[in-house]
C-alpha positions in Angstrom: 0.0 0.0 0.0 1.2 3.5 -0.8 0.5 6.2 1.7 0.8 9.9 0.9 1.7 12.2 3.8 1.6 16.0 3.9 3.7 18.3 6.1 1.4 20.9 7.5 3.8 23.8 7.0 4.0 26.0 3.9 7.5 25.3 2.6 9.0 24.4 -0.8 10.9 21.3 0.4 11.7 20.0 3.9 13.8 17.1 5.1 13.3 15.3 8.4 15.5 12.5 9.8 13.9 10.0 12.1 15.6 7.3 14.1 14.2 3.8 14.3 14.3 1.4 17.3 17.5 -0.3 16.1 19.3 3.1 15.7 18.7 3.2 11.9 18.1 6.7 10.6 15.7 7.5 7.8 15.5 10.7 5.9 12.1 11.8 4.8 12.1 14.4 2.0 8.9 16.3 1.7 8.7 17.9 -1.7 6.4 19.7 -4.1 5.4 22.5 -1.8 5.2 26.1 -2.9 5.6 29.1 -0.6 4.1 31.6 -3.1 1.1 29.4 -3.9 0.6 28.3 -0.2 1.1 24.6 -1.0 2.4 22.2 1.6 5.1 19.6 0.6 4.2 15.9 0.5 5.9 12.5 0.5 4.7 9.1 -0.7 5.9 6.0 1.1 5.5 2.4 0.0 7.4 0.5 2.6 5.6 -0.5 5.8 8.7 0.1 7.9 8.9 3.7 6.7 5.2 4.3 7.1 5.2 2.9 10.6 8.3 4.9 11.6 6.7 8.1 10.4 3.4 7.4 12.0 5.1 6.6 15.4 7.0 9.9 15.3 6.2 13.1 17.2 5.7 14.9 13.8 2.8 12.6 13.1 1.4 12.5 16.7 1.3 16.3 17.0 -0.3 16.8 13.6 2.7 18.4 11.8 2.5 15.5 9.4 -0.8 14.1 8.3 -1.9 11.1 6.2 -3.6 12.5 3.1 -4.5 9.2 1.3 -3.8 5.6 0.9 -3.5 3.9 -2.5 -4.0 0.1 -2.8 -1.5 -1.6 -5.0 -1.8 -5.0 -6.8 0.2 -6.5 -3.9 -2.5 -5.5 -1.5 -5.1 -7.2 -3.7 -3.2 -10.5 -3.7 -3.2 -10.6 0.1 -6.9 -10.3 0.3 -7.8 -13.0 -2.3 -9.0 -16.2 -0.5 -7.5 -19.5 -1.6 -10.1 -21.3 -3.8 -11.5 -24.5 -2.3 -10.3 -27.6 -4.0 -13.0 -29.1 -6.3 -14.1 -32.7 -6.5 -12.7 -33.7 -3.2 -14.7 -36.9 -3.3 -12.8 -38.2 -6.3 -9.4 -38.7 -4.6 -10.2 -42.4 -4.3 -10.7 -42.6 -8.1 -7.1 -41.7 -8.7 -5.2 -44.9 -9.6 -2.4 -43.9 -12.0 0.3 -41.2 -12.0 -1.4 -39.6 -15.0 -4.7 -39.4 -13.2 -2.9 -37.9 -10.2 -1.5 -35.2 -12.4 -4.9 -34.4 -13.9 -6.5 -34.4 -10.4 -4.0 -32.1 -8.8 -3.6 -29.7 -11.8 -7.4 -29.5 -12.2 -8.5 -29.2 -8.5 -5.6 -26.9 -7.3 -4.9 -24.9 -10.4 -1.3 -26.2 -10.7 0.8 -27.3 -13.7 2.7 -30.3 -12.4 4.4 -32.6 -15.0 6.2 -34.8 -12.5 3.9 -37.2 -10.5 6.3 -37.2 -7.5 6.1 -33.4 -7.1 2.4 -33.5 -7.5 2.2 -36.2 -4.8 4.4 -34.2 -2.5 2.1 -31.2 -3.0 -0.9 -33.3 -2.3 0.6 -34.6 0.9 1.1 -31.0 2.1 -2.6 -30.4 1.3 -3.7 -33.4 3.3 -4.8 -35.4 0.2 -4.7 -39.2 0.5 -4.9 -41.4 -2.6 -5.7 -44.8 -1.3 -6.0 -46.5 -4.7 -2.9 -44.9 -6.3 -0.5 -47.4 -7.9 2.9 -45.8 -8.7 4.6 -49.0 -9.7 
């Protein structure tokens, strides 16, 4: 997620250095302000560490820096997508050959395995049991 912060002071550009818990220092460069037009400078931050450090600072707590907006990225959308439920769970007993195993795993889990041993390892992690599977 990208967050846009505004420094509530009419300046052209301002730089603040904040120190993290481990002694790391981070420079925040607020830019894009204009003293003549009365515009405050802003900064956009993508990293959660940098966002959390700024939001924990006195600048943010006393209102000198405010959060203007949040922009969701494609990475945020991926985190919120639920895993699809496997289909045809009752057909695991019907799998008897390595080829059927590949078809079952690739179809029901959206995978593209070509090696039956890798598909079987994946299935084991998912808790699938193929009682009638004959690998030999």
